[in-house]
C-alpha positions as CSV (number, residue, x, y, z in Angstrom):
1,X,-2.0,5.1,1.4
2,X,1.3,3.4,1.7
3,X,1.3,-0.4,1.5
4,X,4.7,-2.0,0.8
5,X,7.2,-3.4,3.2
6,X,10.9,-3.2,2.8
7,X,11.8,-6.8,1.8
8,X,15.2,-6.5,3.5
9,X,13.5,-6.0,6.8
10,X,12.1,-9.2,8.3
11,X,9.0,-7.5,9.4
12,X,8.5,-9.6,12.4
13,X,9.8,-12.7,14.1
14,X,6.3,-14.0,14.2
15,X,6.3,-17.8,14.3
16,X,3.5,-20.0,12.8
17,X,1.2,-19.6,15.8
18,X,1.8,-15.8,15.9
19,X,0.9,-15.5,12.2
20,X,-2.3,-17.4,12.7
21,X,-3.3,-15.3,15.7
22,X,-2.5,-12.0,13.9
23,X,-4.4,-13.1,10.8
24,X,-7.5,-14.0,12.8
25,X,-7.4,-10.8,14.7
26,X,-7.1,-8.5,11.7
27,X,-9.7,-10.4,9.7
28,X,-12.2,-10.4,12.6
29,X,-11.7,-6.6,13.1
30,X,-12.7,-6.1,9.5
31,X,-15.8,-8.2,9.9
32,X,-16.7,-6.2,13.0
33,X,-16.5,-3.0,11.0
34,X,-18.8,-4.4,8.4
35,X,-21.4,-5.7,11.0
36,X,-23.3,-2.4,11.5
37,X,-24.0,-2.0,7.8
38,X,-27.0,-3.2,5.8
39,X,-26.3,-5.0,2.5
40,X,-27.4,-1.9,0.6
41,X,-24.8,0.2,2.4
42,X,-22.0,-2.1,1.2
43,X,-22.5,-1.7,-2.5
44,X,-22.7,2.0,-3.1
45,X,-19.8,4.2,-4.2
46,X,-20.2,7.9,-3.2
47,X,-17.3,9.3,-5.2
48,X,-14.3,8.1,-7.3
49,X,-11.9,8.3,-4.4
50,X,-14.1,6.1,-2.2
51,X,-14.9,2.4,-2.7
52,X,-17.9,0.3,-1.7
53,X,-17.4,-1.7,1.5
54,X,-18.0,-4.9,-0.5
55,X,-15.0,-4.0,-2.7
56,X,-12.8,-3.4,0.4
57,X,-13.9,-6.8,1.8
58,X,-13.1,-8.5,-1.5
59,X,-9.9,-6.7,-2.4
60,X,-8.2,-7.4,0.9
61,X,-9.1,-11.0,0.5
62,X,-7.8,-11.1,-3.1
63,X,-4.5,-9.7,-1.7
64,X,-3.9,-12.8,0.4
65,X,-5.0,-15.1,-2.4
66,X,-2.7,-13.4,-4.9
67,X,0.4,-12.8,-2.9
68,X,0.3,-15.5,-0.2
69,X,-1.7,-18.6,-1.4
70,X,-0.5,-18.3,-5.0
71,X,3.1,-18.9,-3.8
72,X,2.2,-22.6,-4.5
73,X,2.9,-23.1,-8.2
74,X,-0.1,-25.5,-8.4
75,X,-2.5,-23.2,-6.7
76,X,-6.0,-22.9,-8.4
77,X,-7.8,-19.6,-7.8
78,X,-11.2,-19.6,-6.3
79,X,-12.5,-17.6,-9.2
80,X,-10.0,-16.3,-11.8
81,X,-12.3,-13.4,-12.6
82,X,-11.8,-11.9,-9.2
83,X,-8.3,-10.8,-10.2
84,X,-9.8,-8.4,-12.7
85,X,-12.6,-7.3,-10.3
86,X,-10.6,-6.8,-7.2
87,X,-7.1,-5.7,-8.2
88,X,-6.6,-2.1,-7.1
89,X,-3.7,-0.7,-9.1
90,X,-1.1,-3.4,-9.5
91,X,-0.3,-3.1,-13.2
92,X,2.1,-6.1,-13.0
93,X,-0.8,-8.3,-12.0
94,X,-3.1,-7.4,-14.9
95,X,-6.0,-5.3,-15.9
96,X,-8.7,-4.2,-13.5
97,X,-12.0,-2.4,-13.1
98,X,-11.5,1.4,-13.1
99,X,-11.6,2.8,-9.6
100,X,-14.5,5.1,-10.3
101,X,-16.6,2.1,-11.6
102,X,-16.3,-0.1,-8.5
103,X,-19.8,0.9,-7.5
104,X,-21.2,-0.7,-10.6
105,X,-20.2,-4.2,-9.5
106,X,-23.5,-5.5,-8.3
107,X,-22.1,-9.0,-8.7
108,X,-20.6,-10.9,-7.0
109,X,-23.1,-10.2,-4.2
110,X,-22.2,-9.3,-0.7
111,X,-23.0,-12.8,0.3
112,X,-20.7,-14.2,-2.4
113,X,-17.9,-11.9,-1.2
114,X,-18.5,-13.1,2.4
115,X,-18.1,-16.7,1.1
116,X,-15.0,-15.7,-0.7
117,X,-13.5,-14.3,2.4
118,X,-14.4,-17.4,4.4
119,X,-12.8,-19.7,1.8
120,X,-9.6,-17.7,1.6
121,X,-9.5,-17.7,5.4
122,X,-9.9,-21.5,5.4
123,X,-7.1,-21.9,2.9
124,X,-4.7,-19.5,4.7
125,X,-5.5,-21.3,8.0
126,X,-4.8,-24.7,6.4
127,X,-1.6,-23.4,4.9
128,X,-0.3,-22.0,8.2
129,X,-1.2,-25.2,9.9
130,X,0.4,-27.6,7.5
131,X,3.1,-25.9,5.4
132,X,6.7,-26.6,6.1
133,X,9.0,-23.9,7.6
134,X,10.6,-23.1,4.3
135,X,7.1,-22.2,2.8
136,X,6.2,-20.2,5.9
137,X,9.5,-18.3,5.5
138,X,8.8,-17.5,1.9
139,X,5.5,-15.8,2.5
140,X,6.0,-14.4,6.0
141,X,6.8,-10.9,4.9
142,X,4.0,-10.9,2.3
143,X,1.5,-12.2,4.9
144,X,2.4,-9.5,7.4
145,X,2.3,-6.9,4.6
146,X,-1.2,-8.2,3.8
147,X,-2.3,-7.7,7.4
148,X,-1.0,-4.2,7.5
149,X,-2.7,-3.6,4.1
150,X,-6.0,-4.8,5.5
151,X,-5.6,-2.5,8.5
152,X,-5.3,0.4,6.0
153,X,-8.5,-0.8,4.3
154,X,-10.2,-0.9,7.7
155,X,-9.6,2.8,8.0
156,X,-10.9,3.3,4.4
157,X,-14.1,1.3,5.2
158,X,-14.8,3.7,8.0
159,X,-14.0,6.9,6.1
160,X,-15.7,5.8,2.9
161,X,-18.9,4.7,4.6
162,X,-19.0,8.0,6.5
163,X,-18.8,9.9,3.1
164,X,-21.6,7.7,1.7
165,X,-23.9,8.1,4.7
166,X,-23.5,11.8,4.8
167,X,-25.5,12.1,1.6
168,X,-28.5,10.3,3.1
169,X,-31.3,12.7,4.3
170,X,-32.3,10.1,6.9
171,X,-29.0,10.8,8.7
172,X,-28.2,7.1,9.3
173,X,-26.1,6.2,12.3
174,X,-23.3,3.8,11.7
175,X,-22.5,3.2,15.3
176,X,-23.8,5.1,18.4
177,X,-21.1,6.9,20.3
178,X,-20.5,5.9,23.9
179,X,-21.0,8.6,26.5
180,X,-17.8,10.6,26.9
181,X,-16.4,11.1,30.4
182,X,-16.6,14.5,32.0
183,X,-13.4,16.4,31.3
184,X,-11.7,19.7,31.4
185,X,-11.8,21.7,28.1
186,X,-9.3,23.6,26.1
187,X,-11.7,26.5,25.8
188,X,-10.4,29.7,24.4
189,X,-6.9,29.3,25.8
190,X,-4.3,29.7,23.0
191,X,-2.0,26.8,22.1
192,X,1.4,26.9,23.7
193,X,4.7,26.4,21.8
194,X,7.5,23.9,22.4
195,X,10.9,24.8,21.1
196,X,13.3,22.4,19.3
197,X,16.9,23.3,18.6
198,X,18.6,23.2,15.3
199,X,20.9,20.3,14.3
200,X,21.4,17.2,12.2
201,X,18.7,14.7,12.9
202,X,18.2,11.1,11.9
203,X,14.9,10.6,10.2
204,X,13.1,7.4,9.1
205,X,12.7,3.8,10.1
206,X,15.8,2.4,11.8
207,X,15.2,-1.2,10.9
208,X,15.1,-4.1,13.4
209,X,12.3,-6.5,14.0
210,X,9.3,-4.1,13.6
211,X,7.2,-3.7,10.5
212,X,7.6,-0.7,8.2
213,X,6.7,0.3,4.7
214,X,9.5,0.9,2.3
215,X,8.7,4.6,2.0
216,X,9.7,5.0,5.7
217,X,13.3,4.5,4.8
218,X,16.2,4.5,4.4
219,X,17.0,6.1,7.7
220,X,19.0,9.2,6.9
221,X,20.5,12.4,8.3
222,X,18.7,15.6,7.8
223,X,19.5,19.1,9.0
224,X,16.6,20.7,10.8
225,X,16.5,24.4,11.6
226,X,15.3,25.5,15.1
227,X,11.5,25.6,15.2
228,X,8.6,25.7,17.6
229,X,5.6,23.3,17.4
230,X,2.2,23.9,18.8
231,X,1.5,21.8,21.9
232,X,-1.9,20.7,20.6
233,X,-4.0,20.4,17.5
234,X,-6.0,23.3,16.0
235,X,-9.6,23.2,17.3
236,X,-13.0,23.9,15.8
237,X,-13.2,27.1,17.8
238,X,-10.0,28.4,16.3
239,X,-10.9,27.3,12.8
240,X,-14.3,29.0,13.1
241,X,-12.5,32.3,13.9
242,X,-10.7,31.9,10.6
243,X,-14.0,31.4,8.9
244,X,-15.6,34.4,10.7
245,X,-12.7,36.5,9.5
246,X,-13.7,35.8,5.9
247,X,-10.8,33.3,5.6
248,X,-12.5,31.5,2.7
249,X,-12.9,34.6,0.6
250,X,-9.6,36.3,1.3
251,X,-7.1,35.2,-1.5
252,X,-4.0,36.4,0.4
253,X,-4.1,33.3,2.5
254,X,-4.4,30.8,-0.2
255,X,-2.1,28.9,-2.6
256,X,-3.2,29.4,-6.2
257,X,-4.3,25.8,-6.5
258,X,-6.1,26.1,-3.2
259,X,-7.9,29.2,-4.2
260,X,-9.1,27.5,-7.4
261,X,-10.3,24.5,-5.3
262,X,-12.3,26.8,-3.1
263,X,-14.1,28.3,-6.1
264,X,-14.5,25.0,-7.9
265,X,-15.9,23.1,-4.9
266,X,-17.7,25.9,-3.2
267,X,-15.9,25.3,0.1
268,X,-16.9,27.6,3.0
269,X,-16.3,25.2,5.9
270,X,-14.7,21.8,6.6
271,X,-16.4,18.8,5.1
272,X,-19.4,17.6,7.1
273,X,-20.1,20.9,8.7
274,X,-23.7,22.1,8.3
275,X,-25.3,25.3,9.3
276,X,-28.7,24.7,10.8
277,X,-30.5,27.9,11.8
278,X,-27.9,29.9,13.7
279,X,-25.6,27.0,14.8
280,X,-23.1,24.7,13.2
281,X,-23.8,21.0,13.2
282,X,-21.4,18.3,12.0
283,X,-22.2,14.9,10.5
284,X,-20.5,12.0,12.3
285,X,-20.7,8.3,12.2
286,X,-23.0,8.6,15.2
287,X,-25.3,10.9,13.1
288,X,-25.5,14.7,13.1
289,X,-24.2,16.4,16.3
290,X,-23.8,20.0,17.5
291,X,-20.3,21.2,16.7
292,X,-18.0,20.8,19.7
293,X,-15.7,23.8,19.6
294,X,-13.0,22.1,21.7
295,X,-12.6,19.1,19.3
296,X,-9.7,19.2,16.8
297,X,-10.9,20.5,13.5
298,X,-11.2,17.6,11.1
299,X,-11.9,16.8,7.4
300,X,-9.9,19.7,6.0
301,X,-7.7,19.7,3.0
302,X,-4.0,20.6,2.8
303,X,-5.1,23.8,1.2
304,X,-7.4,24.7,4.1
305,X,-4.7,23.8,6.7
306,X,-2.1,25.9,4.9
307,X,-4.5,28.9,4.5
308,X,-5.4,28.8,8.2
309,X,-1.7,28.6,9.1
310,X,-0.9,31.7,7.0
311,X,-3.9,33.5,8.6
312,X,-2.6,32.6,12.1
313,X,0.9,33.9,11.2
314,X,2.4,30.4,11.4
315,X,2.9,27.5,9.0
316,X,2.5,23.7,8.9
317,X,5.4,21.6,10.2
318,X,7.7,19.7,7.9
319,X,7.5,15.9,8.3
320,X,11.0,15.9,9.7
321,X,10.0,18.5,12.4
322,X,7.0,16.4,13.2
323,X,9.1,13.2,13.5
324,X,11.6,15.0,15.8
325,X,8.8,15.9,18.1
326,X,7.2,12.4,17.9
327,X,10.5,10.6,18.7
328,X,11.4,12.9,21.7
329,X,11.7,11.4,25.1
330,X,8.3,10.9,26.8
331,X,6.4,10.7,23.5
332,X,4.6,7.5,22.5
333,X,1.6,6.5,20.4
334,X,0.2,4.7,23.5
335,X,-2.9,6.4,24.8
336,X,-3.7,8.1,21.5
337,X,-7.3,8.1,20.1
338,X,-7.4,5.2,17.6
339,X,-10.0,2.8,16.1
340,X,-10.2,0.7,19.2
341,X,-11.7,3.6,21.2
342,X,-14.8,3.1,19.0
343,X,-15.4,6.9,19.2
344,X,-14.8,7.3,15.4
345,X,-14.5,11.1,15.9
346,X,-11.7,13.3,17.3
347,X,-12.0,14.1,21.0
348,X,-11.3,17.4,22.9
349,X,-8.0,17.6,24.7
350,X,-8.2,17.4,28.4
351,X,-5.4,19.9,29.4
352,X,-5.2,18.3,32.9
353,X,-4.1,15.0,31.3
354,X,-1.8,16.5,28.6
355,X,1.8,15.6,29.0
356,X,4.2,18.2,30.3
357,X,6.8,19.8,27.9
358,X,5.8,17.6,24.9
359,X,3.1,18.2,22.3
360,X,-0.2,16.5,23.0
361,X,-2.3,14.7,20.4
362,X,0.7,13.8,18.3
363,X,-0.9,10.3,17.7
364,X,-4.5,9.5,16.9
365,X,-7.6,11.7,16.6
366,X,-6.7,13.2,13.2
367,X,-4.0,12.7,10.5
368,X,-1.9,15.8,10.6
369,X,-1.0,17.6,7.4
370,X,2.7,18.5,7.0
371,X,4.1,21.0,4.5
372,X,6.3,18.2,3.0
373,X,5.6,16.9,-0.4
374,X,5.5,13.1,-0.6
375,X,8.9,12.3,-2.2
376,X,11.5,9.5,-1.7
377,X,14.0,9.7,1.1
378,X,17.7,9.7,-0.1
379,X,18.7,6.3,-1.3
380,X,15.1,5.0,-1.6
381,X,14.5,2.3,-4.2
382,X,11.1,0.7,-4.7
383,X,10.8,-3.0,-4.1
384,X,10.9,-5.3,-7.1
385,X,7.8,-6.8,-8.6
386,X,4.1,-6.0,-8.2
387,X,4.3,-5.0,-4.5
388,X,6.8,-2.3,-5.4
389,X,4.0,-0.4,-7.1
390,X,2.4,0.8,-4.0
391,X,4.7,3.6,-2.9
392,X,7.2,4.7,-5.3
393,X,4.9,5.4,-8.2
394,X,2.8,7.8,-6.0
395,X,5.6,10.1,-5.0
396,X,4.2,13.0,-7.0
397,X,1.5,15.6,-6.3
398,X,0.8,14.5,-2.8
399,X,1.6,15.7,0.7
400,X,2.6,13.7,3.8
401,X,0.4,13.3,6.8
402,X,1.5,11.9,10.2
403,X,0.2,10.5,13.4
404,X,-2.9,8.4,12.6
405,X,-6.6,9.0,13.4
406,X,-9.7,7.7,15.2
407,X,-10.1,5.3,12.3
408,X,-6.5,4.0,12.4
409,X,-5.8,0.7,14.3
410,X,-3.5,1.4,17.2
411,X,-1.1,-1.4,16.2
412,X,-0.7,0.1,12.8
413,X,0.9,3.4,13.7
414,X,4.5,4.4,14.6
415,X,6.5,7.7,14.6
416,X,8.0,7.1,11.1
417,X,4.7,6.2,9.3
418,X,4.2,8.3,6.2
419,X,0.6,8.6,5.0
420,X,0.0,10.7,1.9
421,X,-2.9,12.2,0.0
422,X,-3.5,14.9,-2.7
423,X,-3.8,18.4,-1.4
424,X,-7.5,18.6,-2.1
425,X,-8.5,15.4,-0.2
426,X,-10.9,16.0,2.7
427,X,-12.8,12.7,3.3
428,X,-10.1,11.2,5.5
429,X,-9.8,12.2,9.2
430,X,-7.4,15.0,8.4
431,X,-6.5,18.0,10.7
432,X,-3.3,19.8,11.6
433,X,-1.2,21.6,14.2
434,X,0.9,24.7,13.7
435,X,4.7,25.3,13.6
436,X,6.8,28.4,13.3
437,X,10.4,29.4,12.8
438,X,12.5,30.5,15.7
């Protein structure tokens, strides 16, 4: 996931008090996400792409120690060994434990990591309380970057623990789901289409006082052909029709790499779907539930989304098309289904509450695959130093996703946000909507 701010953009005009409040809020949210877990839950790694909760707790803390507190030339690290244990992939910072071996780190213990977090929080608080304005100015952007970085790891805590718990035959519940309000349902009604005209569009972050990662810019002009975008996300009901029509065993719908992934992984349904008797069930963070046909389909790879689109006689949108729709008048991330809802699972669309003449579900519920490879915008240059490693070096063999999910903090998303994952990834809250040429 992207994690570097454009250093030319003063990410926010937050003053000393604002930084303190934002820091406390983000760190407390992480602790709340850890609270439902037993100690044993926090130390296991279910696959190379996922990390133990303990590692997320320590790595986000190491980030603040390394890039904020160490601004003081006389700073003494809490434990110098932590730089090796909890560095992620900053080559400029030094060597590190391989990603697929993070689950072997039984020490430091969960309690010791909690103490590490508390001590770094104490030191950051003391710094923000007593440092002069020049010192605050030097680290402001890095501190705000660290807060956004931790919000990304909040989402990873949720998705990684879901993957881990899904292997447990006891079907553990991370957090019970609150009762959903009675609502109208999409049902079998087909999605509608919203048309957008051709023209030269401006794409990317426009600068100003808001935070953005460097991969969201520079803002640039891009010609976009006329297109139509589905007015909602693809549902489980629709995806099940693709499965029933032998979608997973008909090679004409699949990219070559996707067809190989189907065979290699034995895919026959989205991740977490389970056939029990004659009905589909789905594993959620509230435990196994009957498959709700009106919910947006979730936990599908780029390959599966692309294959479905071909089967449906459509395609996935480009990221520029998605952004054109997401920045149109009357569209906003406000009201989307994000982490704060505590649902931790995509919700059915209520057509009676859907906005008129603009696509619904553009923000929240599921990250939406686009057909755009993750590559630099024209004029992009990675930031200098270790923090520049987060985005530029990953601009290969990945696809862009837009919009956020039920595990994304609401304050973390914006229309220009570019998430990215390999085409085979399924453990994130990933879904899609359709597009087509006019």
